[in-house]
N, CA, C and O atoms as CSV, one atom per row, in Angstrom:
chain,resi,resn,atom,element,x,y,z
A,1,MET,N,N,97.708,78.559,114.084
A,1,MET,CA,C,99.006,78.580,113.475
A,1,MET,C,C,99.253,80.105,112.984
A,1,MET,O,O,98.362,80.844,112.564
A,2,PRO,N,N,100.540,80.422,113.105
A,2,PRO,CA,C,100.799,81.927,112.684
A,2,PRO,C,C,101.089,82.152,111.212
A,2,PRO,O,O,102.081,82.781,110.843
A,3,TRP,N,N,100.192,81.619,110.370
A,3,TRP,CA,C,100.286,81.815,108.933
A,3,TRP,C,C,98.853,81.924,108.378
A,3,TRP,O,O,97.930,81.532,109.092
A,4,PRO,N,N,98.628,82.377,107.280
A,4,PRO,CA,C,99.576,82.757,106.284
A,4,PRO,C,C,100.392,83.913,106.594
A,4,PRO,O,O,100.086,84.770,107.423
A,5,LEU,N,N,101.526,83.897,105.835
A,5,LEU,CA,C,102.523,84.959,105.935
A,5,LEU,C,C,102.257,86.011,104.795
A,5,LEU,O,O,101.743,85.703,103.720
A,6,LYS,N,N,102.652,87.268,105.131
A,6,LYS,CA,C,102.494,88.332,104.164
A,6,LYS,C,C,103.839,88.902,103.848
A,6,LYS,O,O,104.734,88.825,104.689
A,7,ALA,N,N,104.038,89.468,102.696
A,7,ALA,CA,C,105.391,90.116,102.324
A,7,ALA,C,C,105.800,91.177,103.381
A,7,ALA,O,O,106.985,91.378,103.646
A,8,SER,N,N,104.859,91.799,103.934
A,8,SER,CA,C,105.146,92.836,104.953
A,8,SER,C,C,105.577,92.220,106.325
A,8,SER,O,O,105.969,92.968,107.220
A,9,ASP,N,N,105.515,90.953,106.493
A,9,ASP,CA,C,106.003,90.271,107.697
A,9,ASP,C,C,107.492,90.138,107.682
A,9,ASP,O,O,108.087,90.036,108.755
A,10,PHE,N,N,108.149,90.133,106.524
A,10,PHE,CA,C,109.463,89.840,106.412
A,10,PHE,C,C,110.351,91.079,106.514
A,10,PHE,O,O,110.122,92.096,105.859
A,11,ARG,N,N,111.445,90.944,107.423
A,11,ARG,CA,C,112.331,92.022,107.711
A,11,ARG,C,C,113.721,91.573,107.774
A,11,ARG,O,O,113.964,90.471,108.266
A,12,ALA,N,N,114.671,92.329,107.317
A,12,ALA,CA,C,116.107,91.928,107.440
A,12,ALA,C,C,116.481,91.831,108.895
A,12,ALA,O,O,117.262,90.947,109.245
A,13,ALA,N,N,115.966,92.695,109.782
A,13,ALA,CA,C,116.203,92.664,111.222
A,13,ALA,C,C,115.859,91.381,111.917
A,13,ALA,O,O,116.428,91.039,112.954
A,14,ALA,N,N,114.859,90.626,111.296
A,14,ALA,CA,C,114.391,89.352,111.893
A,14,ALA,C,C,115.395,88.322,111.786
A,14,ALA,O,O,115.231,87.319,112.481
A,15,LEU,N,N,116.467,88.398,110.992
A,15,LEU,CA,C,117.399,87.351,110.834
A,15,LEU,C,C,118.452,87.341,112.005
A,15,LEU,O,O,118.884,88.395,112.472
A,16,GLN,N,N,118.827,86.154,112.440
A,16,GLN,CA,C,119.823,86.102,113.437
A,16,GLN,C,C,121.189,86.615,112.974
A,16,GLN,O,O,121.948,87.181,113.761
A,17,VAL,N,N,121.487,86.413,111.706
A,17,VAL,CA,C,122.778,86.963,111.034
A,17,VAL,C,C,122.204,87.722,109.783
A,17,VAL,O,O,121.637,87.105,108.882
A,18,THR,N,N,122.356,88.940,109.766
A,18,THR,CA,C,121.878,89.615,108.575
A,18,THR,C,C,122.813,89.468,107.329
A,18,THR,O,O,124.036,89.608,107.347
A,19,VAL,N,N,122.081,89.179,106.303
A,19,VAL,CA,C,122.741,88.896,104.980
A,19,VAL,C,C,122.151,89.898,103.981
A,19,VAL,O,O,120.931,90.030,103.886
A,20,SER,N,N,122.967,90.566,103.274
A,20,SER,CA,C,122.478,91.580,102.322
A,20,SER,C,C,121.386,90.958,101.361
A,20,SER,O,O,121.643,89.945,100.711
A,21,GLY,N,N,120.214,91.565,101.293
A,21,GLY,CA,C,119.256,91.181,100.390
A,21,GLY,C,C,118.256,90.104,101.006
A,21,GLY,O,O,117.194,89.856,100.435
A,22,GLN,N,N,118.621,89.487,102.161
A,22,GLN,CA,C,117.692,88.528,102.628
A,22,GLN,C,C,116.820,89.180,103.669
A,22,GLN,O,O,117.135,90.208,104.270
A,23,ALA,N,N,115.631,88.465,103.849
A,23,ALA,CA,C,114.628,88.958,104.892
A,23,ALA,C,C,113.979,87.729,105.499
A,23,ALA,O,O,113.901,86.670,104.876
A,24,GLY,N,N,113.517,87.894,106.721
A,24,GLY,CA,C,112.938,86.716,107.424
A,24,GLY,C,C,111.883,87.090,108.264
A,24,GLY,O,O,111.658,88.280,108.486
A,25,VAL,N,N,111.147,86.099,108.803
A,25,VAL,CA,C,110.144,86.312,109.822
A,25,VAL,C,C,110.300,85.106,110.870
A,25,VAL,O,O,110.610,83.980,110.482
A,26,GLN,N,N,110.080,85.387,112.143
A,26,GLN,CA,C,110.084,84.496,113.168
A,26,GLN,C,C,108.822,84.563,113.983
A,26,GLN,O,O,108.410,85.664,114.349
A,27,ARG,N,N,108.178,83.451,114.292
A,27,ARG,CA,C,106.926,83.500,114.950
A,27,ARG,C,C,107.010,82.331,115.970
A,27,ARG,O,O,107.376,81.199,115.654
A,28,PHE,N,N,106.638,82.703,117.222
A,28,PHE,CA,C,106.516,81.668,118.232
A,28,PHE,C,C,105.063,81.364,118.494
A,28,PHE,O,O,104.201,82.243,118.490
A,29,PHE,N,N,104.829,80.126,118.715
A,29,PHE,CA,C,103.365,79.757,118.929
A,29,PHE,C,C,103.347,78.390,119.680
A,29,PHE,O,O,104.339,77.670,119.797
A,30,THR,N,N,102.128,78.119,120.167
A,30,THR,CA,C,101.904,76.796,120.818
A,30,THR,C,C,100.879,76.095,120.016
A,30,THR,O,O,99.989,76.722,119.440
A,31,ALA,N,N,100.987,74.765,119.963
A,31,ALA,CA,C,99.992,73.854,119.280
A,31,ALA,C,C,100.047,72.487,120.034
A,31,ALA,O,O,101.117,71.925,120.271
A,32,GLY,N,N,98.834,71.986,120.398
A,32,GLY,CA,C,98.926,70.732,121.015
A,32,GLY,C,C,99.571,70.817,122.411
A,32,GLY,O,O,100.075,69.826,122.938
A,33,GLY,N,N,99.540,72.050,123.004
A,33,GLY,CA,C,100.220,72.222,124.268
A,33,GLY,C,C,101.762,72.294,124.245
A,33,GLY,O,O,102.436,72.326,125.275
A,34,ARG,N,N,102.252,72.317,123.044
A,34,ARG,CA,C,103.807,72.400,122.884
A,34,ARG,C,C,104.242,73.633,122.235
A,34,ARG,O,O,103.513,74.151,121.389
A,35,PRO,N,N,105.408,74.169,122.567
A,35,PRO,CA,C,105.891,75.412,121.943
A,35,PRO,C,C,106.642,75.110,120.688
A,35,PRO,O,O,107.316,74.086,120.575
A,36,PHE,N,N,106.521,76.016,119.733
A,36,PHE,CA,C,107.093,75.838,118.415
A,36,PHE,C,C,107.583,77.243,117.937
A,36,PHE,O,O,107.034,78.268,118.342
A,37,CYS,N,N,108.558,77.259,117.126
A,37,CYS,CA,C,108.986,78.495,116.450
A,37,CYS,C,C,109.069,78.334,114.911
A,37,CYS,O,O,109.755,77.451,114.397
A,38,LEU,N,N,108.370,79.189,114.226
A,38,LEU,CA,C,108.430,79.154,112.733
A,38,LEU,C,C,109.383,80.222,112.357
A,38,LEU,O,O,109.202,81.387,112.710
A,39,TYR,N,N,110.447,79.826,111.611
A,39,TYR,CA,C,111.484,80.737,111.107
A,39,TYR,C,C,111.606,80.548,109.586
A,39,TYR,O,O,112.026,79.482,109.136
A,40,VAL,N,N,111.253,81.547,108.806
A,40,VAL,CA,C,111.271,81.469,107.443
A,40,VAL,C,C,112.267,82.608,106.849
A,40,VAL,O,O,112.189,83.768,107.253
A,41,VAL,N,N,113.096,82.251,105.980
A,41,VAL,CA,C,114.097,83.153,105.396
A,41,VAL,C,C,113.881,83.169,103.876
A,41,VAL,O,O,113.834,82.120,103.234
A,42,LEU,N,N,113.752,84.361,103.321
A,42,LEU,CA,C,113.660,84.558,101.851
A,42,LEU,C,C,115.077,84.926,101.345
A,42,LEU,O,O,115.797,85.710,101.964
A,43,GLY,N,N,115.437,84.334,100.209
A,43,GLY,CA,C,116.775,84.567,99.636
A,43,GLY,C,C,116.915,85.990,99.228
A,43,GLY,O,O,118.022,86.527,99.209
A,44,SER,N,N,115.834,86.607,98.906
A,44,SER,CA,C,115.818,88.040,98.550
A,44,SER,C,C,114.385,88.587,98.726
A,44,SER,O,O,113.415,87.834,98.820
A,45,ARG,N,N,114.295,89.967,98.769
A,45,ARG,CA,C,112.911,90.451,98.879
A,45,ARG,C,C,112.163,90.143,97.726
A,45,ARG,O,O,110.942,90.057,97.855
A,46,ALA,N,N,112.711,89.949,96.550
A,46,ALA,CA,C,112.028,89.596,95.375
A,46,ALA,C,C,111.379,88.130,95.535
A,46,ALA,O,O,110.439,87.774,94.825
A,47,ALA,N,N,111.888,87.399,96.413
A,47,ALA,CA,C,111.362,85.952,96.591
A,47,ALA,C,C,110.007,85.999,97.318
A,47,ALA,O,O,109.321,84.990,97.482
A,48,ALA,N,N,109.650,87.258,97.755
A,48,ALA,CA,C,108.300,87.342,98.366
A,48,ALA,C,C,107.197,86.966,97.385
A,48,ALA,O,O,106.067,86.685,97.786
A,49,THR,N,N,107.527,86.962,96.117
A,49,THR,CA,C,106.477,86.656,95.124
A,49,THR,C,C,106.213,85.053,95.256
A,49,THR,O,O,105.290,84.525,94.635
A,50,ARG,N,N,107.020,84.370,96.041
A,50,ARG,CA,C,106.833,82.902,96.199
A,50,ARG,C,C,105.984,82.629,97.465
A,50,ARG,O,O,105.843,81.476,97.874
A,51,LEU,N,N,105.423,83.684,98.082
A,51,LEU,CA,C,104.708,83.535,99.285
A,51,LEU,C,C,103.518,82.512,99.165
A,51,LEU,O,O,103.224,81.766,100.098
A,52,ASP,N,N,102.878,82.519,98.011
A,52,ASP,CA,C,101.786,81.670,97.779
A,52,ASP,C,C,102.206,80.205,97.975
A,52,ASP,O,O,101.485,79.409,98.576
A,53,ALA,N,N,103.353,79.887,97.466
A,53,ALA,CA,C,103.899,78.420,97.566
A,53,ALA,C,C,104.261,78.207,99.020
A,53,ALA,O,O,103.935,77.157,99.573
A,54,ILE,N,N,104.927,79.167,99.671
A,54,ILE,CA,C,105.320,78.984,100.983
A,54,ILE,C,C,104.074,78.773,101.868
A,54,ILE,O,O,104.057,77.825,102.653
A,55,ASN,N,N,103.066,79.591,101.773
A,55,ASN,CA,C,101.888,79.460,102.661
A,55,ASN,C,C,101.046,78.141,102.256
A,55,ASN,O,O,100.358,77.536,103.078
A,56,GLU,N,N,101.165,77.786,100.992
A,56,GLU,CA,C,100.576,76.453,100.718
A,56,GLU,C,C,101.336,75.340,101.369
A,56,GLU,O,O,100.677,74.476,101.947
A,57,LEU,N,N,102.651,75.254,101.348
A,57,LEU,CA,C,103.514,74.365,102.092
A,57,LEU,C,C,103.212,74.425,103.582
A,57,LEU,O,O,103.043,73.360,104.175
A,58,LEU,N,N,103.130,75.586,104.240
A,58,LEU,CA,C,102.805,75.710,105.653
A,58,LEU,C,C,101.468,75.136,105.957
A,58,LEU,O,O,101.277,74.499,106.993
A,59,GLY,N,N,100.515,75.352,105.051
A,59,GLY,CA,C,99.103,74.799,105.206
A,59,GLY,C,C,99.058,73.267,105.299
A,59,GLY,O,O,98.044,72.728,105.741
A,60,THR,N,N,100.126,72.539,104.898
A,60,THR,CA,C,100.159,71.048,104.962
A,60,THR,C,C,100.614,70.626,106.300
A,60,THR,O,O,100.486,69.446,106.626
A,61,ILE,N,N,101.145,71.506,107.115
A,61,ILE,CA,C,101.739,71.048,108.393
A,61,ILE,C,C,100.632,70.561,109.461
A,61,ILE,O,O,99.674,71.273,109.761
A,62,GLU,N,N,100.828,69.427,109.943
A,62,GLU,CA,C,99.914,68.847,110.959
A,62,GLU,C,C,100.629,68.573,112.172
A,62,GLU,O,O,101.674,67.923,112.151
A,63,ILE,N,N,100.111,69.048,113.269
A,63,ILE,CA,C,100.782,68.786,114.580
A,63,ILE,C,C,99.847,67.867,115.359
A,63,ILE,O,O,98.725,68.287,115.641
A,64,ASP,N,N,100.224,66.648,115.724
A,64,ASP,CA,C,99.446,65.710,116.413
A,64,ASP,C,C,99.612,65.884,117.855
A,64,ASP,O,O,100.713,65.663,118.361
A,65,PRO,N,N,98.547,66.287,118.610
A,65,PRO,CA,C,98.767,66.516,120.031
A,65,PRO,C,C,98.989,65.239,120.789
A,65,PRO,O,O,99.423,65.301,121.939
A,66,ARG,N,N,98.715,64.058,120.210
A,66,ARG,CA,C,98.963,62.851,120.940
A,66,ARG,C,C,100.339,62.405,120.872
A,66,ARG,O,O,100.739,61.548,121.659
A,67,SER,N,N,101.153,62.953,119.932
A,67,SER,CA,C,102.604,62.598,119.893
A,67,SER,C,C,103.349,63.221,121.098
A,67,SER,O,O,103.209,64.413,121.374
A,68,PRO,N,N,104.118,62.418,121.786
A,68,PRO,CA,C,104.838,62.881,122.855
A,68,PRO,C,C,106.010,63.798,122.367
A,68,PRO,O,O,106.585,63.514,121.315
A,69,ALA,N,N,106.364,64.849,123.077
A,69,ALA,CA,C,107.472,65.798,122.691
A,69,ALA,C,C,108.700,65.025,122.604
A,69,ALA,O,O,109.023,64.201,123.460
A,70,GLY,N,N,109.418,65.308,121.512
A,70,GLY,CA,C,110.746,64.657,121.397
A,70,GLY,C,C,110.619,63.341,120.616
A,70,GLY,O,O,111.670,62.768,120.326
A,71,ALA,N,N,109.482,62.813,120.253
A,71,ALA,CA,C,109.193,61.584,119.550
A,71,ALA,C,C,109.472,61.665,118.114
A,71,ALA,O,O,109.271,60.689,117.391
């Protein structure tokens, strides 16, 4: 999995639509033989202080390789 995330991973240029003060990160990865995209946007650069909580949440994600795509 492409986490934990670091504050230095977030850039304004990563956003599909730039919004003043916002920063994001986009990571493509495969798990269980299926493609995924992780896209995280912070409301402000100061929100990077919330990375511990974001990484904790990301750590709870489980991908079951037995589940069919689209199920």
